[in-house]
C-alpha positions in Angstrom: 124.6 97.7 33.2 126.2 100.5 35.1 122.9 102.4 35.4 121.1 99.4 36.7 123.8 98.9 39.3 123.5 102.5 40.4 119.7 102.2 40.8 120.1 99.1 43.0 122.6 100.9 45.1 120.3 103.8 45.8 117.6 101.5 46.9 119.8 99.8 49.4 120.9 103.2 50.6 117.2 104.1 51.0 116.5 101.0 53.0 119.5 101.6 55.2 118.4 105.2 55.8 114.9 104.1 56.8 116.3 101.5 59.1 118.5 104.1 60.8 115.6 106.5 61.1 113.5 103.7 62.6 116.1 102.8 65.2 116.6 106.5 66.2 112.8 107.4 66.2 111.4 104.2 67.8 112.7 105.0 71.4 111.1 108.5 71.2 107.8 106.9 70.1 108.0 104.5 73.0 108.8 107.3 75.4 105.8 109.3 74.2 103.5 106.3 74.5 104.8 105.5 78.0 104.5 109.1 79.1 100.9 109.2 77.8 100.1 106.1 79.8 101.7 107.4 82.9 99.8 110.7 82.6 96.5 108.8 82.2 97.4 106.5 85.2 98.3 109.5 87.3 95.0 111.2 86.4 93.1 108.1 87.3 94.9 107.7 90.6 94.1 111.4 91.5 90.5 110.8 90.6 90.3 107.6 92.7 92.0 109.4 95.6 89.3 112.1 95.6 86.7 109.4 95.4 88.2 107.6 98.3 88.2 110.8 100.4 84.5 111.2 99.5 83.8 107.7 100.9 85.7 108.5 104.1 83.7 111.7 104.6 80.5 109.7 104.1 81.7 107.3 106.8 82.5 110.2 109.2 78.9 111.5 108.9 77.6 108.3 110.6 77.9 107.0 114.2 80.0 103.9 114.7 77.0 101.5 114.9 75.5 102.6 111.6 78.9 102.4 109.9 79.6 98.9 111.2 76.2 97.6 110.4 75.8 99.0 106.9 79.3 99.1 105.5 81.9 96.9 107.4 82.8 93.9 105.3 80.5 94.9 102.5 80.9 95.9 98.9 78.8 98.9 97.7 78.3 100.2 94.2 79.0 103.9 94.2 79.5 106.4 91.3 80.2 103.6 88.8 82.8 101.8 91.1 82.5 98.9 93.5 83.8 99.9 96.9 84.8 97.4 99.7 84.8 98.7 103.3 86.6 97.3 106.3 86.5 98.9 109.8 88.5 97.6 112.7 88.8 99.1 116.2 92.0 101.0 116.3 94.7 100.3 118.9 94.6 103.9 119.8 91.4 103.2 121.7 93.7 101.6 124.3 93.9 98.0 125.4 90.4 97.9 126.7 87.1 96.0 126.1 84.4 98.7 125.6 80.7 98.1 125.9 78.4 100.8 124.6 74.8 101.1 126.0 72.4 103.4 124.2 68.6 103.5 123.9 68.7 101.6 120.6 71.4 99.0 121.2 74.0 97.4 123.4 77.3 96.7 121.6 80.9 96.0 122.2 84.1 97.3 120.6 87.0 94.9 120.6 88.3 92.3 118.1 87.4 89.4 120.4 84.8 88.7 123.1 81.0 88.1 122.8 77.8 89.6 124.1 74.7 87.4 124.7 71.4 89.2 125.3 68.4 87.7 127.1 65.4 90.0 127.2 62.7 89.9 129.9 59.7 92.1 130.6 61.4 94.9 132.5 64.8 94.9 130.7 67.5 92.5 129.6 70.5 90.5 130.9 73.8 90.9 129.0 76.3 88.1 129.3 79.9 89.1 128.5 82.1 86.2 127.4 85.6 85.5 126.2 87.1 88.8 127.3 90.9 88.4 127.6 92.3 87.9 131.0 93.0 91.0 133.2 91.8 93.3 130.4 90.1 96.6 131.7 86.5 96.9 130.8 84.8 100.2 130.2 81.0 100.4 130.0 79.6 103.7 128.6 76.0 104.2 129.4 75.9 108.0 129.5 73.5 108.1 126.6 71.1 105.5 128.0 67.8 107.1 129.0 65.3 104.2 128.8 63.7 103.2 132.1 64.5 99.5 131.8 66.9 97.4 133.9 70.1 96.1 132.4 72.1 93.4 134.2 75.6 92.8 132.9 77.1 89.5 133.9 80.8 89.1 133.4 81.6 85.5 132.8 85.3 85.9 133.1 86.2 86.1 136.8 89.8 87.2 136.0 88.5 90.7 134.9 89.9 93.0 137.6 89.0 96.5 136.5 85.4 97.5 135.3 84.5 101.1 135.0 80.8 102.1 134.5 79.9 105.6 133.2 76.3 106.6 134.0 74.1 109.6 133.8 72.0 110.8 136.7 68.8 109.1 135.6 70.0 105.6 135.0 72.4 105.0 138.0 69.8 102.6 139.6 69.0 100.7 136.4 72.3 99.2 135.3 73.9 96.6 137.5 77.2 94.8 137.0 77.3 91.2 138.4 80.1 88.8 139.1 82.9 91.4 139.6 83.7 94.6 141.3 83.0 97.9 139.5 83.8 101.6 139.8 80.9 103.9 139.0 81.2 107.4 137.5 77.9 109.3 137.4 77.9 112.3 135.0 81.7 111.9 134.6 83.2 112.9 131.3 83.7 110.0 128.8 84.9 110.2 125.3 82.0 110.2 122.8 83.9 108.7 119.9 85.9 105.7 118.9 88.8 105.4 116.5 88.7 102.9 113.6 91.3 101.7 111.2 89.5 101.9 107.9 90.5 100.3 104.6 88.7 101.2 101.4 89.3 99.2 98.2 87.9 100.4 94.9 87.2 98.1 92.0 86.0 98.8 88.5 84.5 95.3 88.3 83.5 92.7 90.9 85.3 90.0 89.0 88.7 91.7 89.4 90.9 90.4 92.2 93.2 93.5 92.3 91.6 96.8 93.3 92.2 99.9 91.3 93.0 101.9 94.4 93.4 101.1 98.2 93.4 103.6 101.0 94.0 103.2 104.7 92.8 105.8 107.2 92.1 106.2 110.9 88.8 107.8 111.3 86.8 109.1 114.3 83.2 107.8 114.6 80.7 109.1 117.2 79.3 106.7 119.7 
């Protein structure tokens, strides 16, 4: 009977010892697991950061019209990820309403306002609407070389300051109606615009939360 009692006691001691070891070792196992997860997450974030920079460099290689038309508000599949692009004119452009006139397009750069185009045989009429009151308007036509007339009609009669930048060959082709204008022929004008760019990277389109988000201010050529 004494021997059986001693065997039972040693089994209890063994169980107690295993329990103590479990209590002591478990936190270390959890720490190793959490550390491994953090290392994996950090590695993934670094990889996504480099991929985000790759997307930014791709955007910088375009002019602003191409970037807005092909990427703004769109989701593109790239390198196994789904990338959402958002570009907004940056406040660093100044509190102005800018109109860009090139050979290929007439466009505006400001969160509000509208342009309406009416083509005719020798050119087109551009109606500028909903520009905030007393906001300066800058019209950059330095890169316009087509020999067609462009008439710009400002519908807001509260606009007090319109600056028109021309080259030597188009000074007689672009007319501003309904308001006074200051013309600069061959005058230096910045050839870029700043955009507040947000890039969101997803692994699946069904996910609501992105894997990575980056915000950058980038310079895009006009």
